[in-house]
C-alpha positions as CSV (number, residue, x, y, z in Angstrom):
1,X,23.8,-29.1,5.2
2,X,20.4,-30.1,5.6
3,X,18.2,-31.6,2.6
4,X,14.8,-31.2,2.3
5,X,12.1,-32.4,-0.3
6,X,8.5,-30.5,-0.2
7,X,5.8,-30.1,-2.7
8,X,5.7,-26.1,-2.1
9,X,8.9,-23.7,-1.8
10,X,7.9,-20.4,-0.6
11,X,10.7,-17.7,-1.0
12,X,9.5,-14.6,1.2
13,X,7.0,-14.4,4.2
14,X,5.4,-11.7,3.6
15,X,1.6,-11.2,2.7
16,X,1.9,-13.2,-0.7
17,X,4.1,-15.7,0.7
18,X,1.8,-16.3,4.0
19,X,-1.0,-16.9,2.5
20,X,0.2,-18.9,-0.2
21,X,1.8,-21.2,2.2
22,X,-1.2,-21.4,4.1
23,X,-3.2,-22.4,1.1
24,X,-1.1,-25.0,0.3
25,X,-0.7,-26.7,3.7
26,X,-4.7,-26.4,3.5
27,X,-4.4,-28.3,0.2
28,X,-2.7,-31.4,2.4
29,X,0.9,-30.0,0.7
30,X,4.6,-30.2,2.2
31,X,5.5,-26.9,2.6
32,X,8.7,-24.6,3.7
33,X,9.3,-20.7,3.5
34,X,12.3,-19.5,3.1
35,X,12.8,-16.4,5.0
36,X,16.4,-14.3,4.8
37,X,14.9,-12.4,8.4
38,X,14.8,-14.8,12.0
39,X,11.1,-13.7,12.4
40,X,8.6,-14.4,9.4
41,X,6.6,-11.2,8.0
42,X,8.9,-9.6,5.4
43,X,9.0,-6.3,4.6
44,X,5.0,-5.5,4.8
45,X,5.5,-6.2,8.6
46,X,8.9,-4.8,9.4
47,X,9.2,-1.7,7.2
48,X,6.0,-1.3,5.1
49,X,2.2,-1.6,5.5
50,X,2.4,-2.6,9.5
51,X,4.7,0.0,10.8
52,X,3.8,3.0,8.6
53,X,0.0,2.5,9.5
54,X,0.5,2.0,13.3
55,X,2.5,5.0,13.0
56,X,-0.5,7.0,11.5
57,X,-2.8,5.6,13.9
58,X,-0.3,6.5,16.7
59,X,-0.1,10.0,15.5
60,X,-3.9,10.7,15.1
61,X,-4.1,8.9,18.9
62,X,-1.5,10.9,20.6
63,X,-1.7,14.0,19.1
64,X,-5.7,14.7,19.4
65,X,-5.7,15.6,15.7
66,X,-9.4,15.8,15.4
67,X,-9.7,18.2,18.3
68,X,-9.2,20.9,16.2
69,X,-12.0,20.4,14.5
70,X,-13.8,21.3,17.9
71,X,-11.6,23.9,19.3
72,X,-10.3,25.8,16.1
73,X,-7.1,25.2,14.1
74,X,-5.0,27.5,16.4
75,X,-5.5,24.8,18.8
76,X,-2.2,23.2,19.9
77,X,-1.4,19.5,18.9
78,X,-0.2,17.4,22.0
79,X,3.5,17.0,21.9
80,X,4.6,13.2,21.0
81,X,8.1,12.3,21.1
82,X,9.6,9.6,18.9
83,X,9.6,6.8,22.2
84,X,5.7,7.4,22.1
85,X,5.2,5.9,18.4
86,X,7.6,3.3,18.7
87,X,6.7,1.6,21.9
88,X,3.4,1.3,20.2
89,X,5.1,0.1,16.8
90,X,7.1,-2.7,18.9
91,X,4.0,-3.9,20.4
92,X,2.1,-4.4,17.2
93,X,4.8,-6.0,15.1
94,X,5.5,-8.3,18.5
95,X,1.5,-9.3,17.9
96,X,1.8,-10.0,14.5
97,X,5.1,-11.8,14.1
98,X,3.9,-14.0,16.7
99,X,0.4,-14.5,15.0
100,X,2.2,-15.4,11.6
101,X,4.4,-18.0,13.5
102,X,1.4,-19.8,15.1
103,X,-0.6,-19.9,12.0
104,X,2.7,-21.7,10.0
105,X,2.8,-24.2,13.4
106,X,-0.6,-25.0,13.3
107,X,-0.6,-25.8,9.4
108,X,2.6,-27.4,9.6
109,X,4.3,-25.3,7.1
110,X,8.2,-25.2,7.7
111,X,10.1,-22.1,8.2
112,X,13.7,-22.0,6.9
113,X,16.2,-18.8,7.7
114,X,18.6,-17.3,5.2
115,X,18.8,-15.8,1.9
116,X,17.5,-17.9,-1.1
117,X,19.0,-18.8,-4.6
118,X,18.1,-20.9,-7.5
119,X,20.2,-23.6,-8.4
120,X,18.2,-25.2,-10.9
121,X,14.7,-25.4,-11.7
122,X,13.7,-27.4,-9.4
123,X,16.2,-26.6,-6.4
124,X,16.6,-23.8,-4.3
125,X,19.9,-23.6,-1.8
126,X,19.5,-21.5,1.3
127,X,22.7,-19.6,2.6
128,X,23.5,-18.1,6.2
129,X,25.0,-14.4,6.8
130,X,28.4,-16.0,5.9
131,X,27.1,-17.2,2.6
132,X,27.2,-20.9,3.3
133,X,24.6,-23.2,2.4
134,X,23.1,-24.1,5.2
135,X,19.7,-26.1,3.6
136,X,19.0,-27.6,-0.1
137,X,15.4,-27.8,-1.4
138,X,14.1,-30.0,-3.5
139,X,10.7,-28.9,-5.0
140,X,7.7,-29.7,-7.4
141,X,6.2,-25.7,-7.3
142,X,8.0,-23.0,-5.9
143,X,6.0,-19.4,-5.1
144,X,8.4,-16.3,-5.5
145,X,7.0,-13.9,-3.0
146,X,9.8,-11.6,-2.7
147,X,8.2,-8.1,-2.7
148,X,9.6,-5.1,-3.2
149,X,12.7,-2.5,-1.9
150,X,13.1,1.0,-2.0
151,X,14.7,2.3,-5.1
152,X,18.2,3.7,-4.2
153,X,20.0,5.5,-7.0
154,X,24.0,5.2,-6.5
155,X,24.1,9.1,-6.6
156,X,22.1,9.6,-3.4
157,X,24.0,9.1,-0.2
158,X,21.5,7.7,1.9
159,X,22.3,6.8,5.7
160,X,20.2,6.5,9.0
161,X,20.2,9.5,10.0
162,X,19.6,12.4,7.4
163,X,19.1,11.0,4.1
164,X,16.5,8.6,4.2
165,X,14.2,5.8,2.5
166,X,11.1,4.9,3.5
167,X,12.7,1.8,5.4
168,X,15.4,3.9,7.1
169,X,13.0,6.5,7.9
170,X,11.6,4.2,10.8
171,X,14.6,4.0,12.5
172,X,14.6,7.7,13.2
173,X,15.3,9.1,16.9
174,X,13.5,12.2,17.0
175,X,10.9,14.2,15.0
176,X,12.3,16.3,12.6
177,X,11.5,19.9,12.5
178,X,11.4,20.1,8.9
179,X,11.3,17.5,6.2
180,X,11.6,17.6,2.6
181,X,10.1,14.6,0.7
182,X,11.0,14.0,-2.8
183,X,7.8,12.3,-4.7
184,X,4.2,12.8,-4.2
185,X,3.2,9.4,-4.9
186,X,1.7,6.7,-2.2
187,X,4.4,6.6,-0.1
188,X,5.6,10.0,-0.2
189,X,2.4,11.7,0.5
190,X,1.2,9.2,3.2
191,X,4.5,9.6,5.2
192,X,4.5,13.7,4.1
193,X,1.1,13.7,5.7
194,X,1.8,11.7,8.7
195,X,4.8,14.2,9.9
196,X,2.7,17.3,8.9
197,X,0.0,16.2,11.4
198,X,2.6,15.8,14.1
199,X,3.7,19.3,13.5
200,X,6.7,18.9,11.1
201,X,6.9,21.7,8.6
202,X,6.9,19.2,5.4
203,X,7.5,20.4,1.8
204,X,6.9,17.7,-1.0
205,X,8.5,17.6,-4.5
206,X,7.3,16.1,-7.5
207,X,7.7,16.4,-11.4
208,X,4.3,16.1,-11.8
209,X,1.7,18.7,-11.8
210,X,-0.4,17.4,-8.4
211,X,0.5,14.4,-5.7
212,X,-1.4,11.1,-6.6
213,X,-2.1,11.6,-10.2
214,X,-3.5,8.1,-10.6
215,X,-6.4,9.3,-8.2
216,X,-9.9,10.5,-9.4
217,X,-8.8,14.4,-10.1
218,X,-11.4,15.9,-8.4
219,X,-10.5,13.4,-5.6
220,X,-6.7,14.6,-5.9
221,X,-7.4,18.1,-5.4
222,X,-9.2,17.6,-2.6
223,X,-6.9,15.5,-0.9
224,X,-4.0,17.9,-1.9
225,X,-6.4,21.2,-0.1
226,X,-7.0,19.2,2.8
227,X,-2.9,18.4,3.4
228,X,-2.0,22.1,2.7
229,X,-4.5,23.1,5.6
230,X,-2.3,20.9,7.9
231,X,0.7,22.9,6.9
232,X,2.2,20.7,4.3
233,X,3.9,22.4,1.0
234,X,3.7,21.1,-2.4
235,X,5.7,22.2,-5.5
236,X,4.9,20.2,-8.8
237,X,7.1,20.2,-12.0
238,X,10.1,20.5,-9.9
239,X,13.1,17.6,-10.2
240,X,15.8,17.0,-8.3
241,X,19.4,17.0,-9.4
242,X,21.9,16.7,-6.2
243,X,21.2,15.7,-2.8
244,X,23.7,15.9,-0.6
245,X,24.5,16.1,3.2
246,X,25.9,19.2,5.5
247,X,26.4,18.6,8.6
248,X,22.9,18.0,10.3
249,X,21.1,18.8,7.3
250,X,20.1,17.5,4.2
251,X,20.6,19.6,1.2
252,X,18.8,19.1,-2.5
253,X,19.6,21.2,-5.1
254,X,16.9,21.4,-8.7
255,X,17.4,21.3,-12.0
256,X,15.5,24.4,-12.0
257,X,18.6,26.2,-10.0
258,X,16.4,26.3,-6.8
259,X,17.9,24.8,-3.5
260,X,16.5,23.6,-0.2
261,X,17.6,22.1,2.8
262,X,15.5,20.1,5.7
263,X,16.5,18.5,8.7
264,X,15.7,15.2,6.9
265,X,15.0,14.1,3.7
266,X,13.1,11.2,2.5
267,X,13.6,10.2,-1.0
268,X,10.3,8.4,-2.0
269,X,10.8,8.2,-5.9
270,X,9.7,4.2,-6.4
271,X,10.3,0.9,-5.5
272,X,11.4,-1.9,-7.4
273,X,11.2,-5.7,-7.3
274,X,13.3,-7.7,-4.8
275,X,14.6,-10.1,-7.0
276,X,18.2,-9.6,-8.2
277,X,19.5,-11.8,-5.4
278,X,17.6,-14.9,-6.4
279,X,19.7,-15.8,-9.5
280,X,16.3,-16.5,-11.1
281,X,18.3,-16.9,-14.4
282,X,19.7,-20.3,-12.9
283,X,15.7,-21.5,-13.3
284,X,15.8,-20.4,-16.9
285,X,13.4,-16.8,-15.9
286,X,14.3,-13.2,-16.6
287,X,13.3,-10.3,-15.1
288,X,11.0,-7.9,-17.7
289,X,12.3,-4.8,-19.0
290,X,11.1,-3.0,-15.8
291,X,12.8,-5.1,-13.5
292,X,9.7,-7.2,-12.6
293,X,9.2,-11.2,-13.2
294,X,6.8,-11.6,-16.0
295,X,3.8,-13.7,-14.9
296,X,0.8,-14.8,-16.8
297,X,-3.1,-14.6,-15.8
298,X,-2.3,-17.7,-13.4
299,X,0.8,-16.2,-12.0
300,X,3.2,-18.6,-13.4
301,X,6.3,-17.6,-14.6
302,X,8.0,-18.7,-17.9
303,X,8.8,-22.0,-15.8
304,X,5.0,-23.4,-15.7
305,X,5.8,-24.7,-12.1
306,X,7.4,-21.7,-10.9
307,X,4.7,-19.1,-9.8
308,X,5.4,-15.4,-8.8
309,X,2.8,-12.9,-6.7
310,X,2.8,-9.3,-4.8
311,X,5.1,-6.6,-5.5
312,X,8.1,-8.8,-7.3
313,X,5.4,-9.2,-10.3
314,X,4.9,-5.5,-10.3
315,X,1.7,-3.8,-9.7
316,X,-1.1,-2.7,-7.8
317,X,1.7,-3.6,-4.9
318,X,-0.9,-3.8,-2.3
319,X,-0.8,-6.4,0.4
320,X,-4.4,-7.1,-0.1
321,X,-4.0,-7.9,-3.8
322,X,-0.8,-9.7,-3.2
323,X,-2.3,-12.2,-0.8
324,X,-5.4,-13.0,-3.1
325,X,-2.7,-13.3,-6.0
326,X,-0.7,-15.9,-4.1
327,X,-3.9,-17.7,-2.7
328,X,-5.0,-18.1,-6.5
329,X,-1.7,-19.0,-7.8
330,X,-1.6,-21.8,-5.4
331,X,-4.9,-23.1,-6.1
332,X,-4.1,-23.4,-10.0
333,X,-0.4,-24.9,-8.9
334,X,-2.2,-28.1,-7.3
335,X,-5.5,-28.4,-9.3
336,X,-7.6,-26.8,-6.6
337,X,-10.8,-25.3,-8.3
338,X,-10.0,-21.3,-8.6
339,X,-10.8,-18.6,-10.8
340,X,-9.0,-15.4,-12.4
341,X,-8.2,-12.7,-10.5
342,X,-10.7,-10.4,-9.7
343,X,-11.3,-7.0,-11.9
344,X,-13.0,-5.1,-9.3
345,X,-11.0,-4.6,-5.7
346,X,-10.4,-1.5,-3.7
347,X,-7.4,0.6,-3.1
348,X,-6.6,2.2,-0.1
349,X,-3.9,5.3,0.4
350,X,-3.1,5.8,4.3
351,X,-2.9,9.7,4.2
352,X,-4.4,11.9,6.6
353,X,-7.3,11.7,5.7
354,X,-7.4,8.4,4.1
355,X,-8.4,7.6,0.4
356,X,-10.3,4.8,-1.1
357,X,-11.4,3.8,-4.3
358,X,-13.0,0.9,-6.4
359,X,-13.9,1.0,-10.3
360,X,-13.0,3.8,-13.0
361,X,-12.2,7.1,-12.4
362,X,-14.0,10.1,-14.1
363,X,-11.1,10.5,-16.5
364,X,-11.3,7.1,-17.4
365,X,-15.0,7.7,-18.4
366,X,-14.5,10.5,-20.3
367,X,-11.8,8.8,-22.2
368,X,-13.8,5.9,-22.9
369,X,-16.6,8.2,-23.8
370,X,-19.3,6.8,-21.4
371,X,-22.1,8.7,-21.0
372,X,-22.1,8.9,-17.3
373,X,-23.4,10.8,-14.1
374,X,-22.0,11.8,-10.7
375,X,-23.5,11.9,-7.2
376,X,-21.4,13.4,-4.1
377,X,-21.8,13.2,-0.5
378,X,-19.5,15.9,1.4
379,X,-18.6,15.0,4.9
380,X,-19.9,18.0,5.9
381,X,-23.5,16.7,5.2
382,X,-22.8,13.3,7.2
383,X,-23.8,13.6,10.8
384,X,-21.1,11.0,11.8
385,X,-18.1,13.5,10.6
386,X,-19.5,16.3,12.9
387,X,-19.6,13.7,15.9
388,X,-16.3,12.6,15.1
389,X,-14.6,16.0,14.1
390,X,-13.8,14.9,10.7
391,X,-15.2,17.2,8.2
392,X,-13.1,17.1,5.7
393,X,-14.4,14.6,3.1
394,X,-16.3,13.5,-0.2
395,X,-17.7,10.4,-1.3
396,X,-17.8,10.5,-4.9
397,X,-20.4,7.9,-7.2
398,X,-19.7,7.8,-11.0
399,X,-22.6,5.7,-12.5
400,X,-24.2,5.0,-16.1
401,X,-26.9,8.1,-16.8
402,X,-28.9,5.7,-18.8
403,X,-28.6,2.1,-17.3
404,X,-27.8,3.8,-14.0
405,X,-25.1,0.6,-13.2
406,X,-22.5,1.6,-10.8
407,X,-19.4,2.4,-12.4
408,X,-16.8,3.6,-9.8
409,X,-16.8,5.0,-6.1
410,X,-14.1,7.3,-4.6
411,X,-14.1,7.9,-0.9
412,X,-11.9,10.6,0.7
413,X,-12.2,11.2,4.4
414,X,-12.0,9.2,7.9
415,X,-13.3,5.7,7.6
416,X,-12.8,5.5,3.7
417,X,-10.7,2.5,4.2
418,X,-13.7,0.8,5.7
419,X,-16.7,1.9,3.8
420,X,-15.4,1.4,0.3
421,X,-16.2,-2.2,0.7
422,X,-20.0,-1.3,0.3
423,X,-19.1,-0.1,-3.2
424,X,-16.8,-3.2,-4.2
425,X,-19.4,-5.7,-2.9
426,X,-22.2,-3.6,-5.1
427,X,-20.2,-3.2,-8.2
428,X,-19.6,-7.0,-7.8
429,X,-23.0,-7.5,-8.1
430,X,-23.6,-5.2,-10.9
431,X,-25.5,-3.0,-8.6
432,X,-27.6,0.0,-10.1
433,X,-27.4,3.9,-8.3
434,X,-30.5,3.2,-6.7
435,X,-29.7,0.0,-4.7
436,X,-28.2,2.7,-2.3
437,X,-31.5,4.4,-2.3
438,X,-33.5,1.1,-1.5
439,X,-31.2,0.7,1.7
440,X,-31.4,1.7,5.0
441,X,-27.7,2.7,6.4
442,X,-26.9,2.8,10.1
443,X,-27.1,6.7,11.4
444,X,-25.1,8.3,11.8
445,X,-22.1,6.2,10.2
446,X,-20.1,7.4,7.3
447,X,-21.4,4.4,5.1
448,X,-24.4,6.5,4.9
449,X,-22.6,8.6,2.5
450,X,-23.1,6.2,-0.2
451,X,-27.0,6.7,0.4
452,X,-26.7,10.7,0.2
453,X,-24.4,10.7,-2.6
454,X,-26.6,8.5,-4.4
455,X,-29.8,10.6,-4.1
456,X,-27.5,13.5,-5.2
457,X,-26.9,11.5,-8.2
458,X,-30.1,10.4,-9.0
459,X,-31.9,13.8,-8.9
460,X,-29.5,14.7,-12.1
461,X,-31.0,12.1,-14.2
462,X,-34.4,11.4,-12.9
463,X,-36.3,13.9,-15.6
464,X,-34.8,11.5,-18.2
465,X,-35.8,8.3,-16.7
C-alpha cells in the first residue's frame, strides 16, 4: 500500500475537481486527484456535458437540420447512423481527456485511480475494483467534487437497451424510431430535442404543465412550440406509475390509467449527489435532507478544512459554475485573495434551438413588484438568422422602467449560448438598456439582437423619460 501526504486531496476529476486541483497547484501546493476511472474527466466528460453537446452538434451538422429553412419543412433530413455520431464522440473524448492529463502533468498534479473513502477527517483511502486499499492519503485540505448521478429508483428496471437513464442512453447501438422521455427538465428536454431532430418520434411526459418551468414563461412557450414544430409531442400533468419491458419495447403505465410504449424509454426524473460511497460520516460530515453535502458561502463543509463544490452540493449544477465554485474554494482554503461567488451568471440549456438566460425572469419581477419593461427582438428581425437558416428565436431584455437598469436577459435561438455573455458583462457593470443602443454591433450577427431589443424596449418608455 502506498502512503502519501499532500496539501490538497481532490475527490473527482470533473470540472470542479480539475479547476480546484490546478488552482492549488498554481499556489505551489502538493495536490493529488482521486478518480475512480482510469482517465480523468469525470461524468462531465464521459457521460454528461461533453458527450451530450457533441451529440447535439453532430446531429445538427450531419442531418443538415437548418436546410429546412431554405427548402421547406418537407425537405428530408439526411440519414444519420449511430456510428457517425459515436465516431465524433470518441474523437472529442480522446482530445479532451488528453488535454486534462497534460494540464495535470504540467502543473505537477498527482492522479490516483480508484474509489475514494474517508477514513477520518484528515485521511482518505483509495481502493481498487476488488475493494483492496492501494493508497492512503493524509491531507491538510480536501475538496469533494464527485458530481452527481442519474436518479435510479429501484422500481424502474433499467437496462442498456430499452429502459435507460442519461448515461445508458449514450450506449445505444441504433437510432430508435420512437422514444418516450419521462421528465421535461433540462436533461429530458435536451435529449428529446436531439432525437426529434434525428427524425425519431419523441414524446415527453411531465407532471408539470410545460417543459422547463424554470425558464421565463414566454421563452418556455416559444421553446415548446419550436420543439413541437420538429415533431416532438408533450403531455403535461401526467405521472408514470409502472415501467417495464415487454420484448424489445418499453412500456409505461400512467396514474391516469393510460399506457404508452416505445422503442426506448429515457428516465430523466432527476439526479442525485454522488456521495453515498464516500463515507463522509467518517469525517464528521453529513448529507442534508435532499442528499447533498451542505456548504457555507465559502464552500466549506461542517469541517472547515474540507470543501465541496459542483453538483455534489446541489444547484445550479452547471459545469461552468462548478469550475468557479472550486476555484474560489481553493483560493480561500490556502489564504489567497478571493471573493464571493457571483450573483449574476449565465445559464444555457442546449435544446434545439438552445436557450440562454442571465438575471431575473419576468415572473420574478412581477412577484417582487418591479416597475419593469420588456424589449424584444425576434429572430426573423435579425439578418444573421436568415443567412443561417435559423429564423426561430427571441432575444428578450427586461429592464427597470424608470432607471433603465438591465434586470434580465433571455435568448432563445441559434447562438444564444455565445451572445448571452454580452448581457452578463453589461449586468455586472450595472449597465442600462440604452447601453446597447449606443454601441455598434457587428452586422450581420446574433449579437445585434440586443440592440434591436433595446430599441424596442426604450420606445415603450421614451414618452415617460
